[in-house]
N, C-alpha and C positions, 0 to 999 in steps of 0.2 A: 739518332734512336729516340723511340718513341716508349715512353714508359708511364705506364697506370700504376699508381699503387692505394692499393684498398678504396676504389671509387665507390661511392654511392651517390644514388640520385634518388630523392621520394618527391611527391606531389600532395597536397592539402586534397583530402576530399571528405565527404561526409563522415565515413566511421574513422575517419583519421589519418596519419601521412600513409600515401601510397607508395612502397619501397620499390622503384623497376629498375635498379642497380643495388648487387648487395657485395661491398666489400671483394671488388674485382681490381685483380692484380695480373701484370704480366709486363714483358719489355721483348721490344722488338726491335733489332738491331739494324743497322741500317744498311740498306739495301736488300732485305727480305721485301718477300711476295707472301701476304700473309691472308689467309679468309676468315671473317667470323660470320658465322654461322647460326641458325638456331629457328625455331618456328617464330610464326607471328606472337606479338606482343613479349618475346624473351629480354627485350632491351636493346636489341642489336641499333637499330636507329638512334636512342637515346647515346648510349656509349658512344657513337660515330661523332656526334653534335659535341661531345665533350672531349672525344679525343683531337678535334679539331679544333676547339675553343668556340666554337659558334655557341655554346650552354656553360653554365658551372654547377660543379658538382655542390652536392648536399654536405660531401665528406669527402676525402681522398684529396690526392693530386694527380695531374697530368704534368709532364715533361716532354717537350717536344725540342728536339734537337739541341736539349741541353738548356732550355728554357722554361723555367715552372710558370704555367698559365697561371695558376690560381692567383698570383702576385700581382696581374696584369689589368690593366683598367680594360675596359672596352674598346677602347679605340687603339690601345697600344695591341689585344687581340688581334685586331683587325689588321695591323700594320705587318703582323708575325705570319698571319696568313698568306698576305698578299707576296710576302718574301719567301716564304717557305713552304706552302701547300698547295696542290692544286686540286681538284675537284672534279667528279665526270659522276652525271646523276643518271636516273634509268629513262627520264624526260630530257635527256640531252640540254635541256636549257641553251639554246643557241636563241640569237636574237634574229628575229625574221628578217628585217627591213637592211640587214649586213650579209656581205657574200661569205663563202666559207673563208677565204682568205680575210676579211674583215673583222671576221668573228676572233679567227685566232689570235689577230693583231692586239685584241682588247686588254688584255693583261699585258701587254708589253708598252702599249701606250699610257695606260693609267699610271703605268712605273716612269714612265719618261725616259723610256730608252731607247737610244738611237739604235736605227737598222732593225728596225721591228719587221717589215715585209720581208726583208730577208729570212728572215730566221722564221716567220710562219711561213714562207713558201716551203722552205726546208723542211718543216715538221710536217706541212701537207704533201709533200713528197714523200715521206718517212711511210706516212700512212695511207699511200696508193692512190691520192687525191690529186696529184699534178695537174692532171686535167680536168679538173672540176671546181676548183679555185674561185672561178668568179660566178660559180651558181650561188642560187640563195636558197635556204635550207628548204623550202618547198619544192626545189626543183630537185632535192637528192633523197634517195631511199633511206631506210630507217637506218641500216648499217653506215651507210655512208654520215649520215648525220652523227652518228655515236662515235664514227673515227674524226669529223672535225672536231667534236667534243674533246676526245680524250688529246689530240694536236693542242688547242688550246691549254686542257690542263696541264702539258709539259712546256708552255710556253715559257713559262718564268724559273724553269730547270727546278721544279720543287725537290725539297729535300723528303718531302713525304705527299702521297698522291692517294687521297680517298674516293672511293669508288660505290657507290652507294646502288645495288639491285643493276650495274652498268647492261646486263644481258636480258634484263625483265620484259622488254618489249621489242625484243627481235626472235628471230624463229633461230631454230638451234643451229643451222649451217653458220647462219649468218654469227650468231653469238660465238660460235665456236672461233671463228676468225678474229673476233673482237679479244676475247681472251688470249690467242697467239699474239696479238699485237700488244697487250699490256705486257707478256711474259718478255717480247722481244723488246719494246722501250726500257721495262723494269732491268733487264741484264745490261742494255746499252748505255743505260742513263747512270745509272746507280741509284735513283732514287729509291725508295720504300715505298711497296704499293700496300695497303692495304684495303680488301675487296671485303662488302657486307653483301652476302647472298644467302638464300635459299635455295640455290641450286647447288646440290652436291659433286655434278659432274664436273662444273667450274673452279667449286674449293679444293676438290682432290688434286687439281693441275696447280695450285698453290703449294709453295713448300713446308707450310705449316697452317694447320684450322685451330681456331679456337671459338671452342661452341659454349654457347649460351643458353641457359632455360632458367625460365622465372627470375630472369636479373642477377644468374650466379655463372662462373663458368664452372660447365661440367667436365669438360675435357679440353686438352689443350697437346697435340700432338703435332707430329711432324710426318709428313705426307712420303709416298714413296720418292715425289719430288723431291723432298727436302732433306730425307733422311741421307746420313754419308754411305759412301760405297763403302760393301763390304771388302 
């Protein structure tokens, strides 16, 4: 479960404190697929950073899987992310000198887990890249690179996965396939998936949409996907 309670984030400016987030509150149950949407400058990326413990709020609290982030040191937050959080970025963030298989193995090796190679192979097979494991990022298409990034994000079986504009650098057809993959992995793994996007077609495929404007939540609704059957 992910809980944001009265989150605020301010930055100093020449005209005084600039409020980027204002009293943002919501609860996301475990296993949900949620989209956070809003125009540029609405606070989406700032909110993502706070939810993931990459930054600290000016006010309010974040609880991730029962752990309140505010009371943790920077090292403790980094350790928590390594254990419970996965990330998918718009720019893929793959290591260019490593193969697809080696990229997926990185978080497993950092945790010192045995059997990392076998789990990485299984994940790459699940994202449809069984025949591309030994290829380097430059030998893969944008969609293939994003699938490697998704496999890597699920490598440590995260409780929650944050995806920052995961289809932003992809064409519409490829982006739709990536969304389908995230839906499948969300259902099969039980991981909570939080997607930050400006793409409303993508957002409507999530079970719930949280809309920001000027740093505040202006809408929080279930989609047709997330609404209970009549």
